[in-house]
A tleap script that builds the chain and sets N, CA, C and O, in Angstrom:
source leaprc.protein.ff14SB
mol = sequence {
  NMET LEU TYR ILE PRO THR LEU ARG ASP ILE
  GLU SER LEU SER VAL GLY ASP MET ALA MET
  ASP CYS PHE GLY LYS LYS ALA THR ILE THR
  GLN ILE THR HIE ARG GLY ILE THR LEU SER
  ARG LYS ALA PHE ILE LEU TYR TYR THR ALA
  SER SER THR GLY ASN GLY GLN ILE SER MET
  SER MET LYS GLU ASP GLU LEU VAL ARG HIE
  VAL GLY THR SER ALA LYS PHE THR SER TRP
  GLN LEU ASP ASP ILE GLU ARG ASP MET LEU
  ALA LYS GLY GLU ARG VAL ARG GLU CLEU
}
set mol.1.N position { -100.675 36.468 145.851 }
set mol.1.CA position { -99.451 36.400 145.374 }
set mol.1.C position { -98.959 34.897 145.485 }
set mol.1.O position { -99.214 34.225 146.485 }
set mol.2.N position { -98.324 34.463 144.534 }
set mol.2.CA position { -97.356 32.954 144.452 }
set mol.2.C position { -95.921 33.599 144.798 }
set mol.2.O position { -95.391 34.599 144.314 }
set mol.3.N position { -95.450 32.689 145.811 }
set mol.3.CA position { -94.047 32.911 146.135 }
set mol.3.C position { -93.284 31.763 146.315 }
set mol.3.O position { -93.841 30.828 146.889 }
set mol.4.N position { -91.973 31.606 145.900 }
set mol.4.CA position { -91.021 30.353 145.868 }
set mol.4.C position { -89.667 31.039 146.539 }
set mol.4.O position { -88.930 31.733 145.839 }
set mol.5.N position { -89.435 30.842 147.697 }
set mol.5.CA position { -88.357 31.413 148.359 }
set mol.5.C position { -86.971 30.594 148.080 }
set mol.5.O position { -86.881 29.372 147.968 }
set mol.6.N position { -86.082 31.394 148.005 }
set mol.6.CA position { -84.607 30.860 147.533 }
set mol.6.C position { -83.994 30.901 149.148 }
set mol.6.O position { -84.308 31.574 150.129 }
set mol.7.N position { -82.943 29.817 148.911 }
set mol.7.CA position { -81.878 29.682 150.229 }
set mol.7.C position { -81.601 31.173 150.922 }
set mol.7.O position { -81.751 31.509 152.097 }
set mol.8.N position { -81.168 31.905 149.841 }
set mol.8.CA position { -81.027 33.184 150.620 }
set mol.8.C position { -82.092 34.097 151.236 }
set mol.8.O position { -81.769 34.851 152.154 }
set mol.9.N position { -83.197 34.066 150.827 }
set mol.9.CA position { -84.383 34.377 151.283 }
set mol.9.C position { -84.871 33.743 152.530 }
set mol.9.O position { -85.576 34.373 153.318 }
set mol.10.N position { -84.564 32.682 152.704 }
set mol.10.CA position { -84.701 31.907 154.004 }
set mol.10.C position { -83.566 32.300 155.009 }
set mol.10.O position { -83.838 32.794 156.104 }
set mol.11.N position { -82.414 32.086 154.638 }
set mol.11.CA position { -81.249 32.380 155.631 }
set mol.11.C position { -81.459 33.865 155.991 }
set mol.11.O position { -81.340 34.126 157.188 }
set mol.12.N position { -81.733 34.818 155.208 }
set mol.12.CA position { -81.713 36.396 155.623 }
set mol.12.C position { -82.821 36.694 156.549 }
set mol.12.O position { -82.821 37.787 157.116 }
set mol.13.N position { -83.816 35.799 156.775 }
set mol.13.CA position { -85.139 36.247 157.508 }
set mol.13.C position { -84.245 36.381 159.158 }
set mol.13.O position { -83.390 35.681 159.702 }
set mol.14.N position { -84.921 37.569 159.520 }
set mol.14.CA position { -84.894 37.527 160.923 }
set mol.14.C position { -86.020 38.294 161.778 }
set mol.14.O position { -86.867 38.907 161.129 }
set mol.15.N position { -86.100 38.311 163.201 }
set mol.15.CA position { -87.209 38.922 163.598 }
set mol.15.C position { -87.174 40.219 163.566 }
set mol.15.O position { -86.064 40.715 163.759 }
set mol.16.N position { -88.221 41.064 163.347 }
set mol.16.CA position { -88.451 42.192 162.614 }
set mol.16.C position { -88.772 42.359 161.330 }
set mol.16.O position { -89.480 43.248 160.858 }
set mol.17.N position { -88.198 41.424 160.738 }
set mol.17.CA position { -88.654 41.579 159.044 }
set mol.17.C position { -89.933 41.337 158.843 }
set mol.17.O position { -90.698 40.974 159.737 }
set mol.18.N position { -90.266 41.531 157.602 }
set mol.18.CA position { -91.986 41.407 157.264 }
set mol.18.C position { -91.580 39.972 156.118 }
set mol.18.O position { -90.649 39.876 155.318 }
set mol.19.N position { -92.763 38.927 156.467 }
set mol.19.CA position { -92.745 37.794 155.922 }
set mol.19.C position { -94.181 37.576 155.717 }
set mol.19.O position { -95.073 38.117 156.370 }
set mol.20.N position { -94.347 36.642 154.645 }
set mol.20.CA position { -95.835 36.123 154.355 }
set mol.20.C position { -96.279 35.407 155.649 }
set mol.20.O position { -95.481 34.774 156.340 }
set mol.21.N position { -97.527 35.530 155.932 }
set mol.21.CA position { -98.270 35.114 157.362 }
set mol.21.C position { -99.133 33.888 156.379 }
set mol.21.O position { -98.971 33.739 155.168 }
set mol.22.N position { -100.094 33.063 157.282 }
set mol.22.CA position { -100.734 32.003 156.859 }
set mol.22.C position { -101.865 32.413 155.977 }
set mol.22.O position { -102.530 31.640 155.287 }
set mol.23.N position { -102.036 33.863 156.077 }
set mol.23.CA position { -103.214 34.177 155.035 }
set mol.23.C position { -102.498 34.727 153.658 }
set mol.23.O position { -103.238 35.244 152.821 }
set mol.24.N position { -101.336 34.652 153.438 }
set mol.24.CA position { -100.656 35.027 152.256 }
set mol.24.C position { -100.422 36.816 152.381 }
set mol.24.O position { -100.184 37.425 151.338 }
set mol.25.N position { -100.500 37.520 153.597 }
set mol.25.CA position { -100.333 38.944 153.708 }
set mol.25.C position { -98.738 39.035 154.154 }
set mol.25.O position { -98.054 38.077 154.511 }
set mol.26.N position { -98.385 40.170 154.067 }
set mol.26.CA position { -96.865 40.572 154.797 }
set mol.26.C position { -97.242 40.800 156.312 }
set mol.26.O position { -98.266 41.463 156.482 }
set mol.27.N position { -96.684 40.427 157.266 }
set mol.27.CA position { -96.725 40.596 158.523 }
set mol.27.C position { -95.441 40.529 159.053 }
set mol.27.O position { -94.554 40.121 158.304 }
set mol.28.N position { -95.066 40.953 160.578 }
set mol.28.CA position { -93.785 41.001 160.890 }
set mol.28.C position { -93.528 40.043 161.714 }
set mol.28.O position { -94.297 39.652 162.592 }
set mol.29.N position { -92.152 39.501 161.416 }
set mol.29.CA position { -91.809 38.450 162.078 }
set mol.29.C position { -91.641 38.511 163.728 }
set mol.29.O position { -90.904 39.423 164.104 }
set mol.30.N position { -92.116 37.822 164.591 }
set mol.30.CA position { -92.248 38.016 165.982 }
set mol.30.C position { -91.359 37.076 166.318 }
set mol.30.O position { -90.457 37.636 166.941 }
set mol.31.N position { -91.144 35.845 166.211 }
set mol.31.CA position { -90.254 34.857 166.680 }
set mol.31.C position { -89.973 34.025 165.495 }
set mol.31.O position { -90.783 33.929 164.573 }
set mol.32.N position { -88.667 33.335 165.513 }
set mol.32.CA position { -88.299 32.356 164.889 }
set mol.32.C position { -87.951 31.058 165.593 }
set mol.32.O position { -86.884 30.963 166.200 }
set mol.33.N position { -88.802 30.069 165.532 }
set mol.33.CA position { -88.584 28.974 166.144 }
set mol.33.C position { -87.553 27.803 165.559 }
set mol.33.O position { -87.126 26.907 166.287 }
set mol.34.N position { -87.280 27.902 164.446 }
set mol.34.CA position { -86.483 26.710 164.074 }
set mol.34.C position { -85.844 26.999 162.576 }
set mol.34.O position { -86.530 27.508 161.690 }
set mol.35.N position { -84.805 26.718 162.430 }
set mol.35.CA position { -84.056 26.951 160.858 }
set mol.35.C position { -83.814 25.384 160.972 }
set mol.35.O position { -83.833 24.722 162.010 }
set mol.36.N position { -83.598 24.967 159.760 }
set mol.36.CA position { -82.983 23.485 159.645 }
set mol.36.C position { -82.854 23.348 158.052 }
set mol.36.O position { -83.148 24.284 157.308 }
set mol.37.N position { -82.365 22.037 157.557 }
set mol.37.CA position { -82.116 21.336 156.500 }
set mol.37.C position { -83.328 20.212 156.765 }
set mol.37.O position { -83.713 19.821 157.867 }
set mol.38.N position { -83.776 19.841 155.578 }
set mol.38.CA position { -84.845 18.675 155.132 }
set mol.38.C position { -83.747 17.561 154.606 }
set mol.38.O position { -82.645 17.761 154.094 }
set mol.39.N position { -84.331 16.482 154.864 }
set mol.39.CA position { -83.513 15.381 154.098 }
set mol.39.C position { -83.174 15.295 152.851 }
set mol.39.O position { -82.285 14.535 152.468 }
set mol.40.N position { -83.846 16.067 152.077 }
set mol.40.CA position { -83.813 16.268 150.778 }
set mol.40.C position { -82.930 17.750 150.499 }
set mol.40.O position { -82.894 18.365 149.434 }
set mol.41.N position { -82.388 18.037 151.507 }
set mol.41.CA position { -81.092 19.258 151.772 }
set mol.41.C position { -81.918 20.561 151.274 }
set mol.41.O position { -81.354 21.300 150.466 }
set mol.42.N position { -83.056 20.839 151.658 }
set mol.42.CA position { -83.617 22.008 151.236 }
set mol.42.C position { -83.903 22.747 152.813 }
set mol.42.O position { -84.500 22.210 153.745 }
set mol.43.N position { -83.402 23.878 152.803 }
set mol.43.CA position { -83.223 24.694 154.007 }
set mol.43.C position { -85.024 25.201 154.238 }
set mol.43.O position { -85.821 25.382 153.317 }
set mol.44.N position { -85.284 25.331 155.594 }
set mol.44.CA position { -86.531 25.579 155.905 }
set mol.44.C position { -86.509 26.602 157.082 }
set mol.44.O position { -85.471 26.773 157.721 }
set mol.45.N position { -87.720 27.318 157.382 }
set mol.45.CA position { -87.798 28.179 158.531 }
set mol.45.C position { -89.146 27.957 158.993 }
set mol.45.O position { -90.111 27.785 158.249 }
set mol.46.N position { -89.176 27.969 160.599 }
set mol.46.CA position { -90.556 28.133 161.082 }
set mol.46.C position { -90.386 29.385 162.022 }
set mol.46.O position { -89.417 29.627 162.741 }
set mol.47.N position { -91.432 30.065 161.880 }
set mol.47.CA position { -91.488 31.347 162.536 }
set mol.47.C position { -93.022 31.801 163.053 }
set mol.47.O position { -94.021 31.108 162.858 }
set mol.48.N position { -93.022 32.878 163.633 }
set mol.48.CA position { -94.282 33.312 164.052 }
set mol.48.C position { -94.512 34.738 163.692 }
set mol.48.O position { -93.560 35.472 163.955 }
set mol.49.N position { -95.757 35.413 163.047 }
set mol.49.CA position { -95.889 36.610 162.828 }
set mol.49.C position { -96.977 37.140 163.411 }
set mol.49.O position { -97.939 36.402 163.626 }
set mol.50.N position { -97.022 38.618 163.799 }
set mol.50.CA position { -97.820 39.074 164.458 }
set mol.50.C position { -99.085 39.162 163.824 }
set mol.50.O position { -99.197 39.491 162.643 }
set mol.51.N position { -100.286 38.811 164.747 }
set mol.51.CA position { -101.508 38.830 163.947 }
set mol.51.C position { -102.133 40.104 163.744 }
set mol.51.O position { -101.912 40.985 164.575 }
set mol.52.N position { -102.971 40.363 162.647 }
set mol.52.CA position { -103.818 41.653 162.379 }
set mol.52.C position { -104.446 42.381 163.544 }
set mol.52.O position { -104.500 43.600 163.708 }
set mol.53.N position { -104.920 41.409 164.337 }
set mol.53.CA position { -105.673 42.118 165.355 }
set mol.53.C position { -104.866 42.623 166.443 }
set mol.53.O position { -105.389 43.335 167.300 }
set mol.54.N position { -103.711 42.338 166.488 }
set mol.54.CA position { -102.657 42.689 167.461 }
set mol.54.C position { -102.762 42.146 168.772 }
set mol.54.O position { -102.180 42.726 169.688 }
set mol.55.N position { -103.493 41.002 169.016 }
set mol.55.CA position { -103.209 40.566 170.045 }
set mol.55.C position { -102.971 38.797 170.171 }
set mol.55.O position { -103.556 38.043 170.949 }
set mol.56.N position { -102.083 38.492 169.296 }
set mol.56.CA position { -101.580 37.120 169.050 }
set mol.56.C position { -100.378 37.190 168.047 }
set mol.56.O position { -99.784 38.169 167.598 }
set mol.57.N position { -100.187 35.713 167.815 }
set mol.57.CA position { -99.377 35.345 166.876 }
set mol.57.C position { -99.897 34.348 165.986 }
set mol.57.O position { -100.801 33.545 166.219 }
set mol.58.N position { -99.067 34.524 164.699 }
set mol.58.CA position { -99.640 33.075 163.835 }
set mol.58.C position { -98.398 32.405 163.463 }
set mol.58.O position { -97.369 33.060 163.297 }
set mol.59.N position { -98.433 31.123 163.322 }
set mol.59.CA position { -97.240 30.318 163.016 }
set mol.59.C position { -97.285 30.303 161.288 }
set mol.59.O position { -98.284 30.484 160.592 }
set mol.60.N position { -96.264 30.104 160.954 }
set mol.60.CA position { -96.107 29.783 159.265 }
set mol.60.C position { -94.481 29.363 158.922 }
set mol.60.O position { -93.524 29.700 159.619 }
set mol.61.N position { -94.425 28.690 157.901 }
set mol.61.CA position { -93.048 28.060 157.736 }
set mol.61.C position { -92.820 28.481 156.308 }
set mol.61.O position { -93.754 28.947 155.655 }
set mol.62.N position { -91.421 28.312 155.716 }
set mol.62.CA position { -91.175 28.446 154.327 }
set mol.62.C position { -90.123 27.122 154.079 }
set mol.62.O position { -89.573 26.607 155.053 }
set mol.63.N position { -89.941 26.729 153.005 }
set mol.63.CA position { -88.893 25.931 152.521 }
set mol.63.C position { -88.306 26.361 151.185 }
set mol.63.O position { -89.023 26.795 150.283 }
set mol.64.N position { -87.167 26.250 151.092 }
set mol.64.CA position { -86.312 26.509 149.933 }
set mol.64.C position { -87.062 25.842 148.666 }
set mol.64.O position { -87.597 24.733 148.682 }
set mol.65.N position { -87.010 26.590 147.737 }
set mol.65.CA position { -87.393 26.170 146.206 }
set mol.65.C position { -88.930 25.523 146.265 }
set mol.65.O position { -89.332 24.739 145.405 }
set mol.66.N position { -89.588 25.883 147.199 }
set mol.66.CA position { -91.193 25.192 146.945 }
set mol.66.C position { -92.257 26.411 147.736 }
set mol.66.O position { -92.223 27.131 148.734 }
set mol.67.N position { -93.108 26.136 146.686 }
set mol.67.CA position { -94.188 27.167 146.820 }
set mol.67.C position { -94.883 27.321 148.355 }
set mol.67.O position { -95.295 26.395 149.052 }
set mol.68.N position { -94.888 28.405 148.595 }
set mol.68.CA position { -95.421 28.923 149.957 }
set mol.68.C position { -96.886 28.874 149.708 }
set mol.68.O position { -97.499 29.563 148.893 }
set mol.69.N position { -97.466 27.796 150.669 }
set mol.69.CA position { -98.591 27.624 150.444 }
set mol.69.C position { -99.476 28.111 151.891 }
set mol.69.O position { -99.050 27.723 152.978 }
set mol.70.N position { -100.600 28.893 151.828 }
set mol.70.CA position { -101.523 29.752 152.568 }
set mol.70.C position { -102.968 29.641 152.333 }
set mol.70.O position { -103.438 29.039 151.368 }
set mol.71.N position { -103.803 30.354 153.415 }
set mol.71.CA position { -105.131 30.094 153.067 }
set mol.71.C position { -105.553 30.670 151.671 }
set mol.71.O position { -106.447 30.101 151.045 }
set mol.72.N position { -105.032 31.606 151.247 }
set mol.72.CA position { -105.419 32.199 150.032 }
set mol.72.C position { -105.201 31.396 148.823 }
set mol.72.O position { -105.963 31.482 147.859 }
set mol.73.N position { -104.020 30.493 148.851 }
set mol.73.CA position { -103.573 29.713 147.812 }
set mol.73.C position { -104.673 28.512 147.961 }
set mol.73.O position { -105.233 28.032 146.976 }
set mol.74.N position { -104.878 28.156 149.070 }
set mol.74.CA position { -105.742 26.859 149.062 }
set mol.74.C position { -107.192 27.088 148.784 }
set mol.74.O position { -107.856 26.234 148.196 }
set mol.75.N position { -107.697 28.215 149.189 }
set mol.75.CA position { -109.079 28.560 148.699 }
set mol.75.C position { -109.180 28.908 147.049 }
set mol.75.O position { -110.283 29.110 146.540 }
set mol.76.N position { -107.925 28.961 146.248 }
set mol.76.CA position { -108.370 29.116 144.832 }
set mol.76.C position { -107.814 27.903 143.896 }
set mol.76.O position { -108.227 27.774 142.744 }
set mol.77.N position { -106.917 27.084 144.425 }
set mol.77.CA position { -106.437 26.220 144.080 }
set mol.77.C position { -106.272 25.025 144.781 }
set mol.77.O position { -105.848 25.083 145.935 }
set mol.78.N position { -106.624 23.597 144.102 }
set mol.78.CA position { -106.294 22.214 144.701 }
set mol.78.C position { -104.841 22.204 144.777 }
set mol.78.O position { -104.117 22.983 144.158 }
set mol.79.N position { -104.365 21.097 145.727 }
set mol.79.CA position { -103.227 20.773 145.866 }
set mol.79.C position { -102.431 20.255 144.554 }
set mol.79.O position { -101.214 20.418 144.469 }
set mol.80.N position { -102.933 19.833 143.876 }
set mol.80.CA position { -102.309 19.060 142.441 }
set mol.80.C position { -102.153 20.494 141.695 }
set mol.80.O position { -101.093 20.673 141.096 }
set mol.81.N position { -103.151 21.559 141.684 }
set mol.81.CA position { -103.030 22.646 140.870 }
set mol.81.C position { -101.711 23.541 141.153 }
set mol.81.O position { -101.125 24.229 140.317 }
set mol.82.N position { -101.385 23.384 142.475 }
set mol.82.CA position { -100.469 24.131 143.555 }
set mol.82.C position { -99.041 23.437 142.896 }
set mol.82.O position { -98.107 24.085 142.421 }
set mol.83.N position { -99.118 22.123 142.985 }
set mol.83.CA position { -97.868 21.315 142.496 }
set mol.83.C position { -97.657 21.738 141.133 }
set mol.83.O position { -96.550 22.204 140.863 }
set mol.84.N position { -98.562 21.651 140.197 }
set mol.84.CA position { -98.067 22.164 138.583 }
set mol.84.C position { -97.786 23.443 138.549 }
set mol.84.O position { -96.986 23.749 137.665 }
set mol.85.N position { -98.268 24.504 139.377 }
set mol.85.CA position { -97.903 25.896 139.296 }
set mol.85.C position { -96.522 25.957 139.755 }
set mol.85.O position { -95.685 26.565 139.087 }
set mol.86.N position { -96.219 25.366 140.856 }
set mol.86.CA position { -94.971 25.299 141.244 }
set mol.86.C position { -93.701 24.762 140.428 }
set mol.86.O position { -92.548 25.191 140.484 }
set mol.87.N position { -94.255 23.623 139.589 }
set mol.87.CA position { -93.113 23.097 138.669 }
set mol.87.C position { -93.019 24.284 137.775 }
set mol.87.O position { -91.991 24.949 137.646 }
set mol.88.N position { -94.180 24.522 137.144 }
set mol.88.CA position { -94.170 25.757 136.116 }
set mol.88.C position { -93.122 26.918 136.454 }
set mol.88.O position { -92.283 27.345 135.661 }
set mol.89.N position { -93.308 27.331 137.703 }
set mol.89.CA position { -92.474 28.544 137.912 }
set mol.89.C position { -91.254 28.324 138.173 }
set mol.89.O position { -90.532 29.312 138.039 }
set mol.90.N position { -90.672 27.217 138.554 }
set mol.90.CA position { -89.476 26.681 138.844 }
set mol.90.C position { -88.728 26.466 137.454 }
set mol.90.O position { -87.564 26.744 137.169 }
set mol.91.N position { -89.828 25.833 136.591 }
set mol.91.CA position { -88.821 25.659 135.210 }
set mol.91.C position { -88.757 27.001 134.536 }
set mol.91.O position { -87.937 27.082 133.621 }
set mol.92.N position { -89.489 28.098 134.823 }
set mol.92.CA position { -89.499 29.337 134.087 }
set mol.92.C position { -88.425 30.379 134.931 }
set mol.92.O position { -88.130 31.483 134.475 }
set mol.93.N position { -87.899 29.871 136.203 }
set mol.93.CA position { -87.304 30.412 136.758 }
set mol.93.C position { -87.881 31.704 137.462 }
set mol.93.O position { -87.273 32.771 137.551 }
set mol.94.N position { -88.977 31.481 137.881 }
set mol.94.CA position { -89.929 32.640 138.501 }
set mol.94.C position { -89.927 32.354 140.090 }
set mol.94.O position { -89.939 31.248 140.629 }
set mol.95.N position { -89.909 33.532 140.661 }
set mol.95.CA position { -90.019 33.291 142.119 }
set mol.95.C position { -91.327 33.959 142.576 }
set mol.95.O position { -91.739 33.568 143.668 }
set mol.96.N position { -91.992 34.815 141.997 }
set mol.96.CA position { -93.055 35.636 142.263 }
set mol.96.C position { -93.858 35.412 141.123 }
set mol.96.O position { -93.299 35.387 140.027 }
set mol.97.N position { -95.313 35.213 141.218 }
set mol.97.CA position { -96.236 35.506 140.261 }
set mol.97.C position { -97.500 35.879 140.964 }
set mol.97.O position { -97.925 35.338 141.985 }
set mol.98.N position { -98.121 36.978 140.228 }
set mol.98.CA position { -99.146 37.542 140.876 }
set mol.98.C position { -100.610 36.410 140.651 }
set mol.98.O position { -100.706 35.512 139.815 }
set mol.99.N position { -101.426 36.742 141.482 }
set mol.99.CA position { -102.809 35.798 141.075 }
set mol.99.C position { -103.631 36.476 140.100 }
set mol.99.O position { -104.666 35.949 139.691 }
savepdb mol mol.pdb
quit
């Protein structure tokens, strides 16, 4: 799944919620380490999710209006292809696109 979070998506996340992990799977947020605003005025969040093995955590981040990139997207597309997909999704007002 390809996903572009909104400001509201990022602001509403809290510990215990489900969010995308670095493998592109939904996982429980175990810790939020930082929320902020970039120099380009986009909200971002840095967080950890529970690992599927149950004995660790995985770090992840999301930025407002930017495609969430993870192992799954990187395995299927090059960086420039993901940039093109992101532009196309934003131009069409899409926030989610199935692979």
